[in-house]
C-alpha angles and dihedrals in degrees: 000000000000139000115233138176118235105223127202102250125213108256092193137007090260098051112111099161145350138206116243102229101181142348117234090190141049136213107278095033120127116228139187125222104272097027113132113258102176150339117253133187124213125184088267108034149003116235145159121260115219128211114260090199138045110229143084124310107241099179145349109230097193136043131230108276095028118128110227129196120233110268094026118127114252098176145002123231136182106225127213092229130071114258112257089232093047114203097329092124101034 
């Protein structure tokens, strides 16, 4: 098992940030890759953000209404797979 940060991805070349409108999950929830985590709003569109991992949500790092920069962590998850880097940075 590995702890991973879930980062806000860039949905377009021009996207620099997004507002987190609502969480669809809570800390302690188990999610599968592809499950909806939250709804975000960019300057062009509102959309759902899917989980890139399967595992258990450890913490939510931003609150509803927060504006988040692309690449910033929005949540932490304990994945069911070993990290590709192992424990190099632990």
